[in-house]
C-alpha positions in Angstrom: -47.5 47.5 -20.6 -49.0 44.0 -20.9 -47.2 41.4 -23.0 -50.0 40.8 -25.4 -50.1 44.5 -26.2 -46.5 44.6 -26.9 -46.7 41.6 -29.3 -49.5 43.3 -30.9 -47.6 46.8 -31.4 -44.4 44.7 -32.7 -46.5 42.8 -35.2 -48.1 45.9 -36.3 -44.8 47.9 -36.8 -43.5 44.6 -38.6 -46.4 44.7 -41.1 -46.3 48.5 -41.6 -42.5 48.7 -42.0 -41.9 45.6 -44.2 -45.2 44.8 -46.0 -45.3 41.4 -44.5 -48.7 39.5 -44.4 -50.1 38.6 -41.0 -49.7 35.1 -42.0 -45.9 35.6 -42.3 -45.5 37.4 -39.3 -47.2 34.6 -37.4 -45.0 32.1 -39.2 -41.9 33.9 -38.1 -39.3 31.8 -35.7 -36.2 33.1 -34.1 -34.1 31.0 -36.8 -35.7 33.5 -39.3 -34.2 36.4 -37.8 -30.8 37.7 -38.2 -30.2 40.8 -35.9 -26.5 41.2 -36.9 -27.4 41.6 -40.7 -30.7 43.1 -39.9 -32.7 40.4 -42.3 -36.0 38.7 -41.6 -36.3 35.5 -44.0 -39.8 34.5 -44.8 -39.7 30.5 -44.7 -43.3 29.8 -43.8 -46.7 31.3 -43.5 -49.2 30.2 -40.7 -52.8 29.6 -42.1 -56.0 27.7 -41.0 -57.6 25.4 -43.4 -61.4 24.8 -43.0 -62.7 21.6 -44.1 -66.2 21.5 -45.4 -68.5 18.6 -45.1 
């Protein structure tokens, strides 16, 4: 399986099983993941602002 496809599958499974928004999933970093305690901490969200002129 291609790496991009694996990332897409993981992101979909995270969204479906946790209710996380796409922006929250994209904002995850390894420091937000505690595998021992099975906890994901949402500390930031990724968003794109548009400047209108």
